[in-house]
Residue frames as qw, qx, qy, qz and C-alpha x, y, z in Angstrom:
[[0.000, -0.888, -0.460, 0.006, -0.02, 0.00, 0.01],
 [0.328, -0.773, 0.106, 0.533, 2.82, 2.33, 0.86],
 [0.407, -0.136, 0.585, 0.688, 4.51, 1.71, -2.47],
 [0.225, 0.612, 0.662, 0.370, 1.26, 2.37, -4.41],
 [0.138, -0.927, -0.275, 0.215, 0.73, 5.64, -2.56],
 [0.404, -0.571, 0.322, 0.639, 4.28, 6.70, -3.33],
 [0.364, 0.171, 0.665, 0.630, 3.78, 6.01, -7.05],
 [0.077, 0.803, 0.556, 0.201, 0.51, 7.99, -7.16],
 [0.282, -0.870, -0.072, 0.398, 2.11, 10.84, -5.28],
 [0.420, -0.320, 0.479, 0.701, 4.97, 10.84, -7.78],
 [0.268, 0.478, 0.680, 0.487, 2.53, 10.91, -10.69],
 [0.073, -0.912, -0.400, 0.050, 0.70, 13.86, -9.10],
 [0.368, -0.719, 0.165, 0.566, 3.94, 15.76, -8.59],
 [0.398, -0.041, 0.604, 0.689, 4.93, 15.14, -12.19],
 [0.180, 0.669, 0.650, 0.313, 1.55, 16.35, -13.45],
 [0.172, -0.867, -0.252, 0.394, 1.78, 19.71, -11.65],
 [0.255, -0.487, 0.377, 0.746, 4.68, 21.05, -13.74],
 [0.218, 0.262, 0.764, 0.549, 2.90, 19.87, -16.89],
 [0.002, -0.816, -0.578, -0.010, -0.26, 21.80, -15.93],
 [0.234, -0.795, -0.013, 0.560, 1.78, 24.84, -15.06],
 [0.287, -0.236, 0.569, 0.734, 3.61, 24.63, -18.38],
 [0.177, 0.527, 0.751, 0.357, 0.29, 24.31, -20.24],
 [0.078, -0.900, -0.366, 0.225, -0.92, 27.49, -18.54],
 [0.303, -0.655, 0.259, 0.643, 2.35, 29.28, -19.31],
 [0.372, 0.038, 0.699, 0.610, 2.06, 28.31, -22.95],
 [0.240, 0.800, 0.548, -0.042, -1.08, 30.37, -23.51],
 [0.792, 0.401, 0.137, -0.440, -1.62, 31.36, -26.23],
 [0.519, -0.222, 0.762, 0.318, -0.64, 28.42, -28.40],
 [0.355, 0.419, 0.711, 0.440, -2.79, 29.26, -31.45],
 [0.061, 0.323, 0.229, 0.916, -4.36, 32.34, -33.15],
 [0.007, -0.463, -0.633, 0.620, -6.76, 34.59, -31.29],
 [0.070, 0.558, 0.566, 0.603, -9.87, 36.27, -32.66],
 [0.027, -0.293, -0.366, 0.883, -10.96, 39.70, -31.58],
 [0.127, 0.622, 0.739, 0.225, -14.67, 40.26, -32.35],
 [0.002, -0.169, -0.033, 0.985, -15.88, 43.75, -33.35],
 [0.271, 0.525, 0.773, -0.230, -19.60, 44.45, -33.47],
 [0.283, 0.828, 0.094, -0.475, -19.46, 47.18, -36.07],
 [0.782, 0.591, 0.114, 0.162, -18.46, 47.57, -39.73],
 [0.685, -0.027, 0.043, 0.727, -14.84, 48.34, -40.76],
 [0.226, 0.501, 0.124, 0.826, -13.89, 51.98, -40.38],
 [0.469, -0.783, -0.229, -0.337, -15.84, 52.71, -37.18],
 [0.199, -0.783, 0.456, -0.374, -14.30, 53.66, -33.87],
 [0.841, -0.330, 0.402, -0.150, -14.36, 50.15, -32.46],
 [0.906, 0.359, 0.104, 0.200, -12.82, 48.70, -35.60],
 [0.350, 0.824, -0.264, 0.358, -10.15, 51.43, -35.79],
 [0.365, -0.717, 0.515, -0.296, -8.92, 50.99, -32.21],
 [0.922, -0.131, 0.360, -0.053, -8.92, 47.19, -32.52],
 [0.823, 0.492, 0.033, 0.281, -6.82, 47.22, -35.71],
 [0.116, 0.860, -0.352, 0.350, -4.47, 49.77, -34.24],
 [0.547, -0.598, 0.528, -0.254, -3.75, 47.54, -31.26],
 [0.983, 0.064, 0.126, -0.120, -3.70, 44.12, -32.95],
 [0.709, 0.544, -0.372, 0.249, -0.16, 44.14, -34.49],
 [0.011, -0.605, 0.599, -0.525, 1.46, 45.04, -31.17],
 [0.783, -0.256, 0.362, -0.436, -0.73, 42.54, -29.33],
 [0.949, 0.285, -0.137, -0.020, 0.40, 39.88, -31.77],
 [0.450, 0.586, -0.525, 0.422, 4.00, 40.75, -30.99],
 [0.334, -0.502, 0.554, -0.574, 3.37, 40.65, -27.22],
 [0.842, -0.102, 0.356, -0.393, 1.39, 37.37, -27.29],
 [0.205, -0.394, 0.848, 0.290, 3.43, 35.56, -29.94],
 [0.349, 0.351, 0.862, 0.111, 0.32, 34.51, -31.90],
 [0.001, 0.318, 0.458, 0.830, -1.77, 36.11, -34.66],
 [0.116, 0.468, 0.587, -0.651, -4.53, 38.40, -33.31],
 [0.082, 0.286, 0.674, 0.676, -7.18, 38.65, -36.00],
 [0.277, 0.263, 0.314, -0.869, -9.89, 41.32, -35.93],
 [0.038, 0.296, 0.886, 0.354, -13.20, 39.90, -37.12],
 [0.279, 0.025, 0.053, -0.958, -16.07, 42.25, -37.88],
 [0.072, -0.383, -0.917, -0.086, -19.59, 40.98, -37.08],
 [0.155, -0.026, 0.085, -0.984, -21.79, 44.06, -37.47],
 [0.426, -0.370, -0.663, -0.492, -25.47, 44.10, -36.63],
 [0.574, -0.643, -0.501, -0.073, -28.04, 44.70, -33.86],
 [0.205, -0.925, 0.142, -0.286, -26.12, 47.71, -32.43],
 [0.160, 0.622, -0.720, 0.263, -23.01, 45.60, -31.84],
 [0.682, -0.308, 0.506, -0.429, -24.80, 42.90, -29.85],
 [0.939, 0.273, -0.169, -0.125, -24.29, 40.15, -32.45],
 [0.552, 0.489, -0.562, 0.376, -20.55, 40.16, -31.79],
 [0.256, -0.478, 0.563, -0.624, -20.97, 40.68, -28.07],
 [0.882, -0.102, 0.177, -0.425, -23.38, 37.73, -27.88],
 [0.879, 0.337, -0.328, 0.075, -20.99, 35.54, -29.80],
 [0.260, 0.533, -0.615, 0.520, -18.18, 36.46, -27.42],
 [0.551, -0.375, 0.428, -0.611, -20.38, 35.73, -24.42],
 [0.955, 0.046, 0.100, -0.274, -21.15, 32.27, -25.80],
 [0.578, 0.587, -0.558, 0.103, -17.54, 31.47, -26.74],
 [0.869, -0.217, -0.359, 0.261, -15.46, 28.87, -24.91],
 [0.292, -0.945, 0.132, -0.071, -13.69, 30.65, -21.99],
 [0.895, -0.123, 0.116, 0.412, -10.20, 29.76, -23.09],
 [0.272, -0.718, 0.180, 0.615, -8.90, 33.13, -24.25],
 [0.381, -0.006, 0.659, 0.649, -9.02, 32.47, -27.97],
 [0.027, 0.631, 0.555, 0.541, -12.20, 34.48, -28.67],
 [0.229, -0.434, -0.385, 0.781, -12.34, 37.95, -27.16],
 [0.155, 0.818, 0.511, 0.213, -14.36, 41.14, -27.81],
 [0.201, 0.044, -0.092, 0.974, -13.70, 44.81, -28.22],
 [0.107, -0.702, -0.704, 0.013, -16.82, 46.02, -26.47],
 [0.067, 0.428, 0.022, 0.901, -18.19, 49.55, -26.06],
 [0.172, 0.043, 0.555, -0.813, -20.15, 51.34, -23.43],
 [0.642, 0.088, -0.108, -0.754, -23.28, 50.75, -25.49],
 [0.714, 0.073, -0.667, -0.200, -22.81, 46.98, -26.04],
 [0.449, -0.011, -0.774, 0.446, -21.82, 46.42, -22.39],
 [0.052, -0.173, -0.550, 0.815, -24.09, 48.87, -20.60],
 [0.345, 0.324, 0.187, -0.861, -27.12, 50.18, -22.50],
 [0.466, 0.191, -0.563, -0.656, -28.16, 48.36, -25.70],
 [0.280, -0.054, -0.958, -0.001, -28.82, 44.87, -24.34],
 [0.090, 0.332, 0.729, -0.591, -31.36, 45.99, -21.65],
 [0.396, 0.357, -0.044, -0.845, -33.37, 47.78, -24.37],
 [0.455, 0.143, -0.751, -0.457, -33.95, 44.47, -26.20],
 [0.666, -0.112, 0.518, -0.526, -36.66, 42.00, -25.24],
 [0.778, -0.601, -0.026, 0.181, -35.38, 39.45, -24.48],
 [0.085, -0.871, 0.453, 0.168, -31.84, 40.71, -23.90],
 [0.813, 0.426, -0.396, -0.025, -29.28, 38.76, -25.95],
 [0.665, 0.080, -0.566, 0.480, -26.99, 38.38, -22.94],
 [0.506, -0.819, -0.229, 0.141, -26.50, 39.48, -19.35],
 [0.371, 0.823, -0.195, 0.384, -24.13, 42.41, -19.56],
 [0.323, -0.753, 0.475, -0.319, -22.72, 41.85, -16.05],
 [0.793, -0.292, 0.515, -0.142, -22.67, 38.07, -15.74],
 [0.904, 0.362, 0.221, 0.043, -21.76, 36.87, -19.21],
 [0.535, 0.744, -0.216, 0.338, -18.39, 38.64, -19.61],
 [0.720, -0.446, -0.082, 0.525, -14.95, 38.93, -18.04],
 [0.197, 0.975, -0.069, 0.071, -13.80, 42.57, -18.42],
 [0.846, -0.010, -0.053, 0.530, -10.03, 42.74, -18.97],
 [0.391, -0.334, -0.014, 0.857, -8.94, 46.32, -19.67],
 [0.278, 0.896, 0.229, -0.260, -10.24, 49.72, -20.79],
 [0.680, 0.092, 0.318, 0.654, -8.27, 50.62, -23.91],
 [0.182, 0.114, 0.169, 0.962, -9.55, 54.07, -24.72],
 [0.084, 0.695, 0.599, -0.388, -12.22, 56.70, -24.12],
 [0.223, 0.365, 0.381, 0.819, -13.54, 59.21, -26.67],
 [0.080, 0.398, 0.399, -0.822, -15.02, 62.41, -25.29],
 [0.271, 0.675, 0.648, 0.226, -18.17, 63.69, -26.89],
 [0.151, -0.182, 0.016, 0.972, -18.57, 67.20, -28.19],
 [0.275, 0.715, 0.582, -0.271, -21.72, 69.28, -28.62],
 [0.257, -0.125, 0.424, 0.859, -21.78, 71.01, -32.01],
 [0.404, 0.744, 0.411, -0.337, -24.00, 73.38, -33.97],
 [0.611, 0.581, 0.261, 0.470, -23.54, 74.91, -37.43],
 [0.441, -0.042, -0.087, 0.892, -21.21, 77.90, -37.64],
 [0.112, -0.365, -0.226, -0.896, -24.16, 80.21, -38.39],
 [0.476, -0.574, -0.667, -0.010, -26.16, 79.14, -35.37],
 [0.165, -0.802, 0.090, -0.567, -26.94, 81.91, -32.86],
 [0.841, -0.540, -0.029, -0.005, -26.00, 79.54, -30.02],
 [0.332, 0.735, -0.507, 0.304, -22.52, 80.29, -28.71],
 [0.013, -0.292, 0.850, -0.439, -22.68, 78.14, -25.55],
 [0.153, -0.302, -0.940, 0.045, -25.03, 75.80, -23.69],
 [0.093, 0.510, 0.466, -0.717, -27.01, 78.74, -22.27],
 [0.287, 0.393, -0.313, -0.816, -27.49, 80.05, -25.78],
 [0.247, -0.031, -0.905, -0.346, -28.64, 76.65, -26.92],
 [0.046, -0.436, -0.813, 0.383, -31.21, 76.48, -24.11],
 [0.184, 0.517, 0.154, -0.822, -32.45, 79.93, -25.07],
 [0.273, 0.240, -0.643, -0.674, -32.75, 78.82, -28.67],
 [0.159, -0.202, -0.965, -0.040, -34.74, 75.77, -27.62],
 [0.055, 0.513, 0.628, -0.583, -37.15, 77.94, -25.69],
 [0.229, 0.489, -0.129, -0.832, -37.62, 80.31, -28.64],
 [0.262, 0.185, -0.765, -0.559, -38.18, 77.60, -31.24],
 [0.782, -0.049, 0.100, -0.613, -41.66, 76.06, -31.46],
 [0.976, 0.074, -0.175, -0.105, -41.40, 72.37, -30.70],
 [0.654, -0.632, 0.365, 0.197, -37.86, 72.76, -29.36],
 [0.104, 0.692, -0.637, -0.324, -34.64, 71.66, -30.99],
 [0.971, 0.202, -0.068, -0.110, -33.97, 68.64, -33.20],
 [0.219, -0.698, 0.675, 0.095, -30.88, 66.58, -32.64],
 [0.843, 0.329, -0.374, -0.203, -29.43, 63.69, -34.68],
 [0.517, -0.524, 0.673, -0.065, -27.74, 60.51, -33.55],
 [0.270, 0.326, -0.851, -0.312, -26.55, 57.20, -34.98],
 [0.518, -0.203, -0.790, -0.256, -29.48, 55.35, -33.42],
 [0.640, -0.607, -0.064, -0.467, -31.84, 54.78, -30.53],
 [0.880, -0.469, 0.011, 0.077, -30.04, 53.87, -27.27],
 [0.698, 0.405, -0.184, 0.562, -26.65, 55.03, -28.61],
 [0.496, -0.396, -0.314, 0.706, -24.38, 56.99, -26.31],
 [0.077, 0.160, 0.220, 0.959, -25.11, 60.06, -28.48],
 [0.421, -0.544, -0.536, -0.489, -28.79, 59.60, -27.79],
 [0.616, -0.570, -0.475, 0.265, -28.27, 59.20, -24.05],
 [0.406, -0.146, -0.113, 0.895, -25.92, 62.22, -23.90],
 [0.112, -0.301, -0.317, -0.892, -28.52, 64.41, -25.62],
 [0.540, -0.571, -0.551, -0.280, -31.36, 63.08, -23.46],
 [0.583, -0.429, -0.416, 0.550, -29.38, 63.71, -20.27],
 [0.204, 0.019, 0.035, 0.978, -28.71, 67.33, -21.39],
 [0.309, -0.425, -0.464, -0.713, -32.38, 67.87, -22.21],
 [0.614, -0.559, -0.557, -0.016, -33.50, 66.49, -18.86],
 [0.532, -0.355, -0.308, 0.704, -30.97, 68.42, -16.77],
 [0.147, -0.058, 0.099, 0.982, -31.52, 71.65, -18.64],
 [0.326, 0.553, 0.568, -0.515, -35.27, 71.49, -18.99],
 [0.154, 0.399, -0.470, -0.772, -34.97, 71.76, -22.79],
 [0.802, 0.373, 0.349, -0.308, -37.44, 70.52, -25.37],
 [0.054, 0.554, -0.716, -0.421, -35.45, 68.43, -27.82],
 [0.891, 0.263, 0.116, -0.353, -36.62, 65.97, -30.46],
 [0.515, -0.369, 0.724, 0.275, -34.56, 62.91, -31.31],
 [0.726, 0.575, -0.173, -0.334, -33.95, 62.17, -35.02],
 [0.686, -0.353, 0.611, 0.181, -32.17, 58.80, -35.27],
 [0.543, 0.639, -0.425, -0.341, -30.14, 57.98, -38.39],
 [0.992, 0.069, -0.106, -0.003, -28.56, 54.72, -39.56],
 [0.799, -0.017, -0.128, 0.587, -25.07, 55.89, -38.83],
 [0.355, -0.648, -0.106, 0.665, -22.91, 58.74, -37.69],
 [0.283, 0.004, 0.468, 0.837, -22.16, 59.86, -41.26],
 [0.065, -0.616, -0.635, -0.461, -25.83, 60.53, -41.95],
 [0.372, -0.794, -0.398, 0.272, -26.16, 62.42, -38.68],
 [0.397, -0.398, 0.158, 0.812, -23.20, 64.67, -39.58],
 [0.139, 0.229, 0.578, 0.770, -24.66, 65.40, -42.99],
 [0.192, -0.739, -0.628, -0.150, -28.04, 66.21, -41.46],
 [0.367, -0.734, -0.201, 0.535, -26.48, 68.82, -39.19],
 [0.305, -0.226, 0.365, 0.850, -24.47, 70.40, -42.00],
 [0.015, 0.381, 0.678, 0.629, -27.62, 70.52, -44.15],
 [0.243, -0.165, 0.193, -0.936, -29.67, 72.16, -41.43],
 [0.609, -0.262, -0.641, -0.388, -32.03, 69.23, -40.98],
 [0.663, -0.557, -0.446, 0.228, -31.17, 69.13, -37.23],
 [0.096, -0.959, 0.052, -0.261, -30.08, 71.90, -34.88],
 [0.233, -0.730, 0.605, -0.216, -27.47, 70.27, -32.67],
 [0.912, 0.065, -0.405, -0.012, -25.60, 67.02, -32.35],
 [0.450, -0.700, 0.537, -0.139, -23.55, 65.44, -29.56],
 [0.962, 0.245, -0.120, 0.022, -21.10, 62.88, -30.89],
 [0.834, -0.289, 0.072, 0.463, -17.54, 61.65, -30.55],
 [0.111, -0.853, 0.189, 0.473, -14.83, 64.27, -30.83],
 [0.403, -0.215, 0.709, 0.538, -12.99, 62.30, -33.50],
 [0.377, 0.581, 0.696, 0.190, -16.09, 62.53, -35.68],
 [0.119, 0.940, 0.319, 0.037, -16.40, 66.32, -35.53],
 [0.477, -0.609, 0.168, 0.611, -12.84, 67.64, -35.08],
 [0.410, 0.115, 0.517, 0.742, -12.28, 68.05, -38.86],
 [0.025, 0.749, 0.524, 0.405, -15.55, 70.02, -39.27],
 [0.392, -0.863, -0.190, 0.256, -14.77, 72.16, -36.23],
 [0.508, -0.430, 0.284, 0.690, -11.24, 72.95, -37.40],
 [0.305, 0.308, 0.578, 0.691, -12.53, 73.75, -40.88],
 [0.090, 0.139, 0.164, -0.972, -14.95, 76.29, -39.38],
 [0.372, -0.244, -0.659, -0.606, -18.12, 74.60, -40.64],
 [0.627, -0.566, -0.525, -0.108, -19.29, 73.71, -37.13],
 [0.090, -0.657, 0.384, -0.643, -19.00, 75.37, -33.74],
 [0.561, -0.170, -0.764, 0.268, -18.19, 73.42, -30.57],
 [0.389, -0.716, -0.054, -0.577, -20.28, 74.54, -27.61],
 [0.574, -0.589, 0.466, -0.325, -19.11, 72.07, -25.00],
 [0.470, 0.250, -0.846, 0.000, -17.36, 68.79, -24.30],
 [0.748, -0.380, -0.271, -0.472, -18.90, 66.13, -22.15],
 [0.724, -0.089, -0.561, 0.391, -16.29, 64.80, -19.71],
 [0.453, -0.823, -0.258, 0.225, -15.81, 66.40, -16.30],
 [0.424, -0.569, 0.255, 0.657, -12.38, 67.71, -17.47],
 [0.424, 0.763, -0.165, -0.460, -11.67, 69.68, -20.61],
 [0.926, 0.253, 0.229, 0.161, -10.49, 67.77, -23.68],
 [0.515, -0.458, 0.346, 0.637, -6.89, 68.11, -24.74],
 [0.402, 0.302, 0.605, 0.617, -7.89, 68.39, -28.41],
 [0.040, -0.729, -0.358, -0.582, -10.22, 71.35, -27.61],
 [0.451, -0.224, -0.539, 0.676, -8.72, 72.99, -24.52],
 [0.049, -0.031, 0.065, -0.996, -10.58, 76.29, -25.07],
 [0.529, -0.310, -0.501, -0.611, -14.01, 74.68, -25.16],
 [0.350, -0.328, 0.597, -0.643, -15.67, 74.45, -21.72],
 [0.081, -0.115, -0.990, 0.010, -17.30, 71.32, -20.48],
 [0.404, -0.547, -0.537, -0.500, -21.06, 70.89, -20.07],
 [0.589, -0.523, -0.517, 0.334, -20.45, 70.63, -16.29],
 [0.345, -0.152, -0.111, 0.920, -18.69, 73.99, -16.28],
 [0.140, -0.194, -0.311, -0.920, -21.69, 75.59, -17.90],
 [0.506, -0.190, 0.228, -0.810, -24.20, 74.93, -15.18],
 [0.897, -0.036, -0.287, -0.333, -24.64, 71.15, -15.34],
 [0.206, -0.603, 0.734, -0.235, -22.59, 69.76, -12.41],
 [0.635, -0.118, 0.746, -0.162, -21.94, 66.04, -12.62],
 [0.780, 0.557, -0.008, -0.286, -22.60, 65.80, -16.33],
 [0.280, -0.530, 0.771, 0.214, -20.32, 63.04, -17.62],
 [0.867, 0.366, 0.285, -0.181, -20.73, 61.20, -20.94],
 [0.032, 0.637, -0.678, -0.364, -18.28, 59.51, -23.27],
 [0.940, 0.222, -0.163, -0.203, -17.78, 56.48, -25.47],
 [0.312, -0.643, 0.699, 0.005, -15.31, 53.94, -24.16],
 [0.809, 0.328, -0.457, -0.172, -13.78, 50.79, -25.63],
 [0.546, -0.519, 0.608, -0.251, -12.81, 47.73, -23.63],
 [0.473, 0.259, -0.829, -0.150, -11.37, 44.25, -24.21],
 [0.682, -0.233, 0.457, -0.522, -13.52, 41.52, -22.63],
 [0.218, 0.151, -0.948, -0.178, -13.78, 37.75, -22.68],
 [0.637, -0.362, -0.546, -0.406, -16.56, 35.34, -21.88],
 [0.621, -0.620, 0.265, -0.399, -17.48, 34.66, -18.26],
 [0.944, -0.249, 0.211, 0.042, -15.18, 32.20, -16.55],
 [0.597, 0.697, -0.320, 0.237, -12.01, 33.28, -18.32],
 [0.835, -0.272, -0.287, 0.382, -9.07, 31.77, -16.35],
 [0.324, -0.915, 0.022, 0.240, -7.18, 34.13, -14.14],
 [0.582, -0.353, 0.429, 0.595, -3.88, 33.35, -15.84],
 [0.401, 0.508, 0.534, 0.544, -5.34, 34.28, -19.23],
 [0.087, -0.961, -0.251, -0.076, -6.66, 37.58, -17.80],
 [0.494, -0.741, 0.205, 0.406, -3.24, 38.35, -16.34],
 [0.581, 0.032, 0.520, 0.625, -1.54, 37.55, -19.68],
 [0.237, 0.713, 0.459, 0.474, -3.85, 39.99, -21.45],
 [0.286, -0.940, -0.112, 0.147, -3.38, 42.65, -18.79],
 [0.541, -0.499, 0.349, 0.581, 0.36, 42.54, -19.44],
 [0.464, 0.265, 0.583, 0.612, 0.01, 42.49, -23.23],
 [0.078, 0.855, 0.429, 0.279, -2.52, 45.34, -23.31],
 [0.389, -0.866, -0.013, 0.313, -0.57, 47.43, -20.80],
 [0.521, -0.335, 0.429, 0.658, 2.58, 47.19, -22.88],
 [0.355, 0.480, 0.601, 0.532, 0.66, 47.84, -26.10],
 [0.049, -0.926, -0.355, -0.117, -1.02, 50.98, -24.78],
 [0.424, -0.818, 0.128, 0.367, 2.22, 52.31, -23.42],
 [0.664, 0.172, 0.408, 0.602, 3.99, 51.87, -26.78],
 [0.100, -0.490, -0.001, 0.866, 4.94, 55.44, -27.80],
 [0.071, 0.015, -0.618, -0.783, 3.77, 55.14, -31.41],
 [0.236, -0.483, -0.820, -0.197, 0.40, 53.60, -30.49],
 [0.232, -0.610, -0.485, 0.582, -0.12, 56.01, -27.60],
 [0.066, -0.353, 0.173, 0.917, 0.58, 58.98, -29.85],
 [0.144, -0.173, -0.735, -0.640, -1.73, 57.71, -32.58],
 [0.240, -0.585, -0.770, 0.084, -4.60, 57.26, -30.09],
 [0.176, -0.600, -0.269, 0.732, -4.11, 60.78, -28.67],
 [0.016, -0.204, 0.404, 0.891, -3.97, 62.33, -32.15],
 [0.208, -0.318, -0.796, -0.470, -7.27, 60.62, -33.01],
 [0.390, -0.497, -0.038, -0.775, -8.91, 62.13, -29.95],
 [0.799, -0.318, -0.508, -0.030, -8.77, 59.17, -27.56],
 [0.370, -0.714, 0.478, -0.353, -7.93, 59.28, -23.89],
 [0.532, 0.290, -0.795, 0.017, -5.65, 56.24, -23.58],
 [0.815, -0.455, -0.118, -0.340, -6.91, 53.58, -21.20],
 [0.336, 0.387, -0.767, 0.387, -5.14, 51.12, -18.91],
 [0.582, -0.382, 0.389, -0.604, -5.66, 49.86, -15.38],
 [0.165, -0.165, 0.965, -0.119, -6.57, 46.37, -14.23],
 [0.275, -0.282, -0.838, -0.377, -9.32, 43.87, -14.90],
 [0.205, -0.546, -0.687, 0.433, -10.91, 44.90, -11.59],
 [0.024, 0.409, 0.009, -0.912, -10.91, 48.53, -12.75],
 [0.227, 0.004, -0.648, -0.727, -12.58, 47.50, -16.00],
 [0.271, -0.405, -0.873, -0.028, -15.24, 45.46, -14.19],
 [0.131, -0.530, -0.480, 0.687, -15.98, 48.39, -11.86],
 [0.107, 0.252, -0.271, -0.923, -16.43, 50.70, -14.85],
 [0.285, -0.203, -0.797, -0.493, -18.95, 48.36, -16.46],
 [0.265, -0.507, -0.772, 0.278, -20.94, 48.08, -13.21],
 [0.087, -0.462, -0.240, 0.850, -20.95, 51.83, -12.66],
 [0.185, 0.209, -0.382, -0.881, -22.03, 52.77, -16.14],
 [0.257, -0.276, -0.874, -0.306, -24.54, 49.98, -16.47],
 [0.180, -0.553, -0.684, 0.441, -26.24, 51.29, -13.31],
 [0.004, 0.530, 0.120, -0.839, -26.22, 55.02, -14.11],
 [0.186, 0.182, -0.559, -0.787, -26.98, 54.69, -17.81],
 [0.188, -0.321, -0.916, -0.146, -29.61, 52.05, -17.22],
 [0.063, -0.579, -0.562, 0.587, -31.30, 54.45, -14.82],
 [0.112, 0.420, -0.193, -0.880, -31.23, 57.17, -17.47],
 [0.194, -0.042, -0.820, -0.538, -32.75, 54.82, -20.09],
 [0.164, -0.473, -0.853, 0.148, -35.55, 53.88, -17.65],
 [0.037, -0.585, -0.349, 0.732, -36.30, 57.47, -16.61],
 [0.149, 0.396, -0.341, -0.840, -36.33, 58.70, -20.19],
 [0.749, 0.335, 0.429, -0.378, -38.54, 55.84, -21.35],
 [0.287, 0.583, -0.614, -0.448, -36.12, 54.92, -24.20],
 [0.804, 0.072, 0.569, -0.160, -37.13, 51.76, -26.02],
 [0.000, 0.308, -0.758, -0.574, -35.94, 49.82, -29.04],
 [0.733, 0.269, 0.163, -0.604, -38.98, 49.10, -31.16]]
């Protein structure tokens, strides 16, 4: 009996290094990064910017796969259902992880339970813009314009439940403004509608509107984070203009399915941290208007919980629904 126990103990001891080596060998094959939007959008751009350096850090191909549709939830749902082995991950957004799913009946996934947040990779401030010939010079002027105009102001967005929609709805509610939502099929249509005078004001990502602002075709009234944006340092925030606590942005995050092993999460934390700190990538993100992310998986999870709660409350109070 003693001899048999000794043999089994020896086999167990031998197996431990093998298991440890198997964990250390992750990844041993190509990795797929799912993106829920078409090529050329913000989620796609940031994913493709990071993937070559991630491939270098991880020693395996990191392929970006676009699965557009249903406001990004097709890709998010596929990531949630993937095997939790670290070979299928997602570049999620604040909308896919915090606001869009609860608007669907039934929801395609549980935004808190079905994912393992890994790291915030970037945040895009939003900017409130009007045409250059608009009489509104600031948020107070916009509110006065809304009060003067029968039926209030029209604003355009890329869709119901988008962060642009929620940002505009929050402004209207805090400011007591009458504003009518005009949803379009994409950001490009919303931009064209503002330039053509079909809508009065838009709130959208800074990267979308910086070229129009710099060309003098549009006027920036405010930015939407608590602190001023580096790309528009002379433009005051919404909070500075009488709306304390106003805070809206679009963020991008790498996530895996629920149950992702801790060693895989740590491997991705290291790879993403080194990628985001790479000078060339960091500079490119900043030039495009991003605030570069970072932090830990715990930080990412806390961000999802916080924004899911506060934005979900806004959706409920505003009665926003996806028909």
